[in-house]
N, C-alpha and C positions, 0 to 999 in steps of 0.2 A: 391673696396674691395680688389683688388689684391695688392695695394700699401702697406697697413699695413703688409701683409704677406711678401712682398719683403723686406721691411725694417727690419723685424724680421729675415729674412733669413740670415742676416749677422752673425748670431750665428752659422751658419753651417761650420765654418772654421776649418775643420778637415782634410784638405789635407796638413798637415804640411811638409814643405820642410826639407830635411835632410842636414842641414848646421852645421858647427862647432860652438857650442855655444860660445858666447863671451859676457861677461857682464862687462861694464866699471864702476866698483866700486872698492873701496879698497878691498884687499883680506880679506875675512871674512869666515873663515873655516866653522863655523856653518851654515852660509847662503849657501855656496857652497854645503854642504851636504844636506841641506833642498831642495835647488833648484833641485839637481839631483834626490832626492827621489820623488818630485812632478812631475818632467818631465817624470819619468818612469811609472807613473800611466796611464794606457791605457784603463782600464775598470772601468766605473763609471756611476752613474746616479745622477741627481739632479732634484728637483722640486722647483718652486719659481715663482716670478713675474718679468716681463720685461716691461720697459717703454722706448719707443724710441721717440725722438722729434727732429725736425729741426726748422727752423725759421717760417715755415708755419703750421706744423701739429704736433700732439702728439697722440701716440697710446700706449695702455696698454694691456697686455695679461698675462695669466698664462702660464708657460712653464714647460715641462718635457723633459729632454735631457738624452738619453741613449747612452752611448759610449761603443763599444766593439771593441777594436783595431782600425782598419781603417774604420770601419762601424759605422754608427750612425742613430738614429731615434729621431727627435725632434717633439714634439706635442705642438701646441700653441692654446689657446682657450680663449674666453672671457666669460662674464656672460651668463649663460644658454647655454653654448657651442656655442655661436654666433661666426661666423668667424673661426670655427675649421679648423686648418691647420696641415698637416703632411708633414714633410721633411725627406726624406730618402736619405742617402748618402753612397757611397762607392767610392773607387778610380776610377776616370774617369767618374762618373755619380752622379748627384744630381737630385732628383725627388721631386717636390713640388706639393701637392694636397691641394686645398682649397675648402671648402664646396661650391658646386654649380658652380665650375669652371672646365675647362679642365686642366688636369695635364700639368706641364711644366717640361721638362727634358733638362738639360745642362751638359756639362762636368765639369764645376766648378761653385760654387756659385758666384764668382767674375763676371763672364760673365753676369749672370742674373741680379745682382744688378746694374751693370753699364748700362746695356740695359734698365732696367725698371725705375731707379730713377736718373741715371746720376752721381752717386757718386762712387768714388773708396774707398772701405772700407777694413779694415785690417782683412779680413776673416781668412786667414791662422794663423795670430797671436792670434786670439781669443781662439784657442784651448789651448794655453799656459796661456794667461791672465786670463781665467776663473778659472784656478787652483791656481793662485796667484804667477805666475812667468813670467818674460819677455820671449818673443820668442827668439830663437837663432838670433844673430846679434847684432847690436849696440843698446844699451839702455842707457838712461841718467837720471841723478838726482834721483838715487835710494835712498829711504828713508825708514828706518826700524823702527818698533815698538818693543814691548816686544817679547821675544823669537825668534828674528830674522824673524818676520813676515814682509813681504814687505808691506809698507803702501802706497807708491806712486812711480811712475816712468814715464818717457816719452819714447816713441818708435814710430818710423815711423810718427812723427808729432802728435801723439795722447797722451793725458794725461790719465793715468790710476790711479785711487784712490781706495784703499781697505778700506771700511768704517766699516767693521765688520768681525770678524773671530769667529769660534767656533770649538770644537773637534767633529769629526765624525769618530768613530772607532779609529784607531791608528793615524790619521792625523788631523791637524788643517787646515781647508779650509775656503775660503771666504764665507761669508753670505750676504754681500752687496758690490757691485762693481759699480763704475761710470767710464765710458769710454767716452771721449769727444774730439772732434776736430771740432770747429765751422764750420758749423752750426749744426752739429749732436751731440746728447748726448744720451747715452744708459745707463740706470740704471737697474741693476739686484739686486733684493732684496728678502729677506726671503728664501735664498737658503738652501735647506735641502738635504744634500749629502748622498749617499749610496755607499760604496766601497765593492768589493767582499772580 
């Protein structure tokens, strides 16, 4: 029962490194303004569904992610609240509690994921990808849709596809995201955002 929660823990990538942003795409003033605006969003919440699969297993859950600066709370649950998991993070500590299990505390989610499932996952980058922008550092093959919304890019060996956007308050944010690097694939769907 711990494996699904550990796979879903990869969403806890909120210990973003302070690097100088670099996006390898033609200069696009509207995109640069949009990227900066989205990068500066540090307080938000969304609910939706998450589906994680590898070559052997597949897991689905509902998700609620509350972000307040460097601190976050992620709740994952299945039908009838089966497998309820809570992940609480702040700089230097990540705590995961799963129904019926002892809590696990680590300094970073990357440590736990590698220890439990043997995969190195882009945990830090997810904080950016979830908002519709590449993480600071090298990214490739940026493709844009209407209104300079990012549709697809590659970063750190991962393919990120934005399959849907909608307006939430003053911003247009992703509602469907696919993140994949074989053998793993992560789908976030029906994302409903709330911004302060």
